[in-house]
N, C-alpha and C positions, 0 to 999 in steps of 0.2 A: 525815693529821691536821692539816696545815697549812690544807688547803681548808676542814676542819671548823670550825677556829678563827677563819678568816677569813670564814665564813659567819655564825659566832654573833656577832662583830662587828659585821657589816653588820646583822644583824637587830636586835641591840641599839641601832645608831646610828638604825635607823630607829623602833623604839619610841620612843626619846627625843624623837627630831624630832616624830611623829605626838602624843605627849603634850603638847609644848609647844604645839603648834598648835592642839590641842583645847582646851586651857585657854584659850589666847589668844581663839579664835573662841567659844568660850562665855562669855567676859566680854563680848565685843562682842555677843552677842545679847541679852544681858541688858541692856546699854546701850541697845539700840536699843529692846527693849521699854518700859524707863523712859522714854525721850524721847517715844516714840509714846502712851504711856498716858497721861503728864502731861499733854497737851493733847488734848482730844475734836476740835480743828478738823482733825486729821490723822487721817483716817477711809479713805474709798474715793476712790483716785486717779480713776477712773472718773468719779465721780459730781463730783469738783471740776472737771476737764476740761469737762463740759456746762455750768459757769458761765464758761467763757473761762479762759485762761490766768492764773494768779497765782502769786506766789512759794509760797504756801501749798500748791498744787497740785505745784509743781517739789519742795519738800520731801517731801512725802507720796510722791510717784513714787519718789524718790530712796531714803526709807526703806524702801519694798517692794521695791526691787530690791536693794538692801544685805542686806535680811532672806533674801531667797529664795538669794542668792549665799553668806550665812553659812551658814545650815541646810544647803544641800548641801555646802559645804565641810565642815563637822562631820561629815555622813554619810560623806563621802568618806576622809577621815582614819580615821575609826573603822573604815571596812571596810579600808583598808590595814593597819591594827594588827592587824584580826582575822585576815586572810589572811596575813601576817607570821609571826604566832604560831601558824596551823593548821600548820607544819612539813610532814610529809609525809603529811596526812590528807585523802586526795582531797574527800571531801564536805565537810570545812570550806570547803576552798579553794573550791570550786564555790557553796557556798553564800554566801560573801563575793562571789564574784565574780559572781554574777547579781543580788546585792542591787546591786552597785556600778552594772552596767549598767541596772537600772530606774532607781536614783536619776539617774542621768544623762538618761536618756530622759524621766523625769518633768519634771527640771529644765528642759530644752532645750524640752519641750512646753509649760511654763508660762511661761517667758519669751519664747517665739514669739508666745503668744496673748494675753499681758496687757501685756508692758513692751516688746518690741522696736520698734515702730512709735512708741510715745510718747516713749521714750528717745533715738530717733533724731531727731525732730523738736524735742527738747528741745534736745539737743547743736549741731543743725544751725542752729537759729536763736537762742539764747539762750547759747552756749557756743562761738563759732565756732573758736577756738583749739584744741579739743580734737576737730576733727573728723577730722583724720589720724590720730589715736591711735584715735578709734572705729571708723573704718575698719578699722584693722589688727586691732582686736579683732573685728570683724565677718566680716571676710576669714578670720578664723583659725577662728572658730566654722562658719563655711561649708563650710571644708575640712573639718573634724571631721565634719560631718554627712553630706558626702558620702562620707567614708571608713568609718563607723561606722554611720549611722543604719540601714540595713538590719539590720545584725547585732543592734543595739540592740532593735529592734522584734521580731524573730525571739525574742530571750532574753525579753523582756516578756511576748508572748504565749503561750510555750511552756512556760515553766518560774518565771518570775519573779514576773508579774502575775498568771498563771493557770495552771493545770495542764492542759496540752494532753489533749483526750480521746483523739489518737492515741499509746499508749504510744510506739511506736517513733517519731514524730517528736519525742517528751517527750525519750527516751534518746539519740536522736542529738544533741538541740540539747547535753545534758548532756555529753556525749562530746566535742564540738567545744569545750566549754568547757576541757577539759583541755589542749588543744592550744594555747591561746592564752596572752598576756601580759596579763591585765587589768590588773596594776599599771601597765604601759605605757598603757594606755588612759587608765586612772582618773587618772592622773599628768597625761597630757595636759589632760585636760578640768579638773582642780585647777588650773593653770596659767592655762587661761580664765577660770575662776571670778575666781581672784585678780585678773587683768587687769579684769574687770567691777567688782569690788569697790572697785577703786582709783579709777576713774571716780567712784564715789560719794563718796569720802572727799577726793576733790579738790574737787568742787562743794560739798558739803553745808554746811561751815563758814562761806563766803561768803554762801552762801543763807541759812541760819540768821541770820547777822548782818545782811544785809538785811531780812528779815522781822521782828527784832527791833524794828528803828528804825522800823519801819511800823506797830507796836502803840502 
């Protein structure tokens, strides 16, 4: 009985925490959209980079990185809440777990392709005081990818992003999910995302103030 009461309290705590987080990051996403939508100068980071480095390019890049992190954080928190509320219904837990793995994989792929190099150059050249913190972030992300990338790709290709043509492969991948602790993996990635988000919040206010003085 005591273990059931403790589990219910833990479940309620997680629900409360994720609800607060979801509300906070939803508001952040709305504010980001208002900022970007209010100024047509902030369009595509790659387009601005072709014209050479400017504060406008820097702000736009940071907006886009912040948006990616915020969207993924919102999805991760929603998945954690759904997984927690699934109780002992296996298929609900499997569904939320595979969605979590898929979201992580797509976030990493998008970040590596679109922003990793640009953000690294931005911090190295224009914000050297943040280099050590940024390296700590990139090292943590690299370790995460080494530990989980193969698994994330397998889940994406066989049960989350696609339904594998070989039923035995599909079913074995689903079965393996039951043996894992997806919340631990998702929580680790959430920490990485929040660390990434912190870089944008450190740099953006100063960059925006500088940009306004140039207008």
